[in-house]
N, C-alpha and C positions, 0 to 999 in steps of 0.2 A: 343511560348507557354505562355499562361497567367497564373498568379498565382491563386490558388483557392481562392474564396471569403470566408472570415471569418467574422462573426458578430462582430461589434465593441465591444472591451473589452474582447473578447474571443480568446485565442491563437489557432492556428491550432492544430489538433490532434497530429501531428508528430513533431511540433516545437513550444515549449512554449516560454516564455519570455527569451530574450537574448540567444536564440538558444538551450536551454536545451530541449532535445527531450523526448518523453514519455518513451522511453527505458532507457535513462540515468537517468531520474527522478525516475523511478521505482527502479533502482539499488541503487541510493542514499538513497531513502526512506527505502529500505530493510536493507541497512547497518546501518542506524540510529537506526532502531527498534532492530536489533540484538545486536548492541553495548549497547543500553540502557537496554534491557531485559536480555542479556546474555543467550538467548535461541536460539535454532536452527530454522531457517526459513523453512517453507514448500514452500513458494513462494509468489510472488506478486499477489494479487487478483484483484487489481484495480489501475488505474492511471487516474486521472482526472485533466485537467487544471483548475485552479482557478485564480482569479485576483491576479497578482503578483507572481504566483508560481504554485505549484502542490499539489494535495491531493493523497496520496498513501495508499492503503490497503495491509497489509502483514499478512499472516497466519503463526503462529509459534506453535511449539510443546512445551507446558508448562510442561507436565508430561508424560513420557513414561510409558506404561503399557503392561502387557502380558495378553491377546493377544493385538496386536497393534490396533485392532479396538476399544479398550478401552482407547487409548491415549487421553489425555486432550489437545485440541487445543485452540488457542485464535486468534481472529481477532483484529489487531491493525490498527490504522489510524495515519498516519504522514502527517503533512503539512510542505512543504519546500518552501523557497523563490526562486526567479529566479536564484540565484547562487548555490542552493542546500543546503543552511543553514537550519537547523531544526528550525521551528517556534513553533510547538506543536506536541504532540503525545498523544494518549489515547488508552486504551483497550476498544473495543466496546462490546465484548462478549467472553465467554468461553463455550466450548461444547466438548462432547466426539466425537471422530472421526466418530464413527458409526452413530452419530446424525447430522453430518455436513450438510446434505441437508434438514434436518427437519426444518420446519418453527416454531416449538414450542421450539427449542433449544434457550437458552439465558441465 
């Protein structure tokens, strides 16, 4: 069986630099974001291989409200290196849960 071809400079979708998989990279990114923000994560929204590591999107609950459709959520992005070390993170946007799928939220 032959290995799948991957464009030069781009890791395979399931195996990034030094064997870090998309699944493990997502978990590492989620832990970094929850440690830094001290907020509860809703989940990983994106995992993308980048040169030398991974870029991970994580959605967190920034403020619980009643009803829960009014919760304030935020989307964070973390970039980790090949070993899982945090290189950078930032909040991309905040929005109400009920506006999560709206393109005008931001």
